[in-house]
Every structure is written in C-alpha cells, then in structure tokens.
C-alpha positions in Angstrom: 170.0 -93.3 27.5 171.9 -95.0 24.7 174.2 -96.5 27.3 171.3 -98.0 29.2 169.8 -99.4 26.0 173.1 -101.0 25.1 173.4 -102.4 28.7 169.8 -103.8 28.5 170.4 -105.5 25.1 173.6 -107.1 26.5 171.8 -108.3 29.7 169.4 -110.6 27.9 166.6 -109.4 30.2 163.2 -108.3 29.0 162.7 -104.5 29.1 160.4 -104.9 32.1 163.0 -107.0 33.9 165.8 -104.6 33.1 163.8 -101.6 34.2 162.9 -103.3 37.5 166.5 -104.1 38.1 167.7 -100.6 37.3 164.7 -98.9 38.9 163.8 -97.1 35.6 160.2 -96.4 34.4 159.3 -99.1 31.9 157.2 -96.7 29.7 159.9 -94.1 29.5 162.6 -96.7 28.7 160.4 -98.2 26.0 159.8 -94.8 24.5 163.6 -94.2 24.2 164.2 -97.7 22.7 161.7 -97.0 20.0 162.9 -93.4 19.4 166.5 -94.3 19.1 165.8 -97.4 17.0 163.9 -95.2 14.5 166.7 -92.6 14.4 169.3 -95.3 13.7 167.4 -96.8 10.8 169.0 -95.8 7.5 166.8 -93.4 5.5 165.4 -94.6 2.3 165.8 -92.5 -0.8 162.7 -91.1 -2.2 163.4 -93.1 -5.4 163.7 -96.4 -3.6 160.7 -98.6 -4.0 159.8 -100.5 -0.9 158.1 -103.8 -1.6 155.9 -104.7 1.2 154.0 -107.5 -0.5 155.2 -110.7 -2.1 153.4 -111.5 -5.3 151.5 -114.8 -5.1 150.2 -116.7 -8.1 147.0 -118.5 -7.5 146.0 -121.5 -9.6 143.1 -120.9 -12.0 139.8 -122.0 -10.5 138.7 -125.4 -11.7 136.0 -125.2 -14.2 133.2 -127.6 -13.4 132.1 -129.7 -16.4 128.8 -129.0 -18.1 126.9 -132.2 -18.2 125.9 -133.1 -21.8 124.6 -136.5 -21.0 122.7 -137.5 -17.9 121.1 -140.9 -17.5 118.9 -141.6 -14.4 117.9 -145.1 -13.4 114.7 -146.0 -11.3 116.9 -147.1 -8.4 118.4 -143.6 -8.1 121.7 -144.3 -9.8 122.7 -141.5 -12.1 125.4 -141.4 -14.8 126.6 -138.0 -15.9 129.1 -137.4 -18.6 130.8 -134.2 -19.6 131.0 -133.0 -23.2 133.6 -134.8 -25.2 133.5 -138.0 -23.1 134.7 -141.0 -25.1 131.7 -143.3 -26.1 133.5 -146.4 -24.8 133.5 -144.9 -21.3 129.8 -144.1 -21.5 129.1 -147.7 -22.7 131.1 -149.2 -19.8 129.3 -146.9 -17.3 125.9 -148.0 -18.4 126.7 -151.6 -18.9 126.7 -151.7 -22.6 130.3 -152.7 -23.0 129.3 -155.8 -25.0 127.5 -153.7 -27.6 
C-alpha cells in the first residue's frame, strides 16, 4: 500500500481521482493514508511539552469616565466633563471663555 500512496502523491491527483484511475476503493485507500501517516510521525517524548495555543495579549478595556460635571440646557444640549477636566476647557464648552 505504501507504493500506491507514494504513486498517488507524485500523481498530483486527488485521492478520489487516483482511486478511480487505479480502481481502488476510496475509503480503504483513505484509511491506509491516515494509518501510515500516523505511523510515520515522530513520537514525542513524554517530557516534551506540546504548545497548541499561542498566547494573546488583549488590551485592557477602556474605562468609561465618571461624569463629575453635567450641565443641561433647555434646548437639549448637554455638556459632560469627567473628573479632573481643566477648568479652561469647561469654560470654553459653556461659552464662558471671556470670563
């Protein structure tokens, strides 16, 4: 069977195409391909650690500001400022930049 598998790999055909050409059962041929591939895999030592996951570092979630100042106008406009906002920015936002 090893010779057939080697011939198949060199043919460039799919397993199904090769089996049709050689009049071989596709399911039997697939079984032997899997079986012989497993047997040819190098055995891992019991001490060897196999890493199957790649560590991924995710950014820390953005912390939403806690609104310390909220000004609402009758026309629906709202000005919200987080804690520690510079007073000059607050003045500019509410139109008191001349004060």
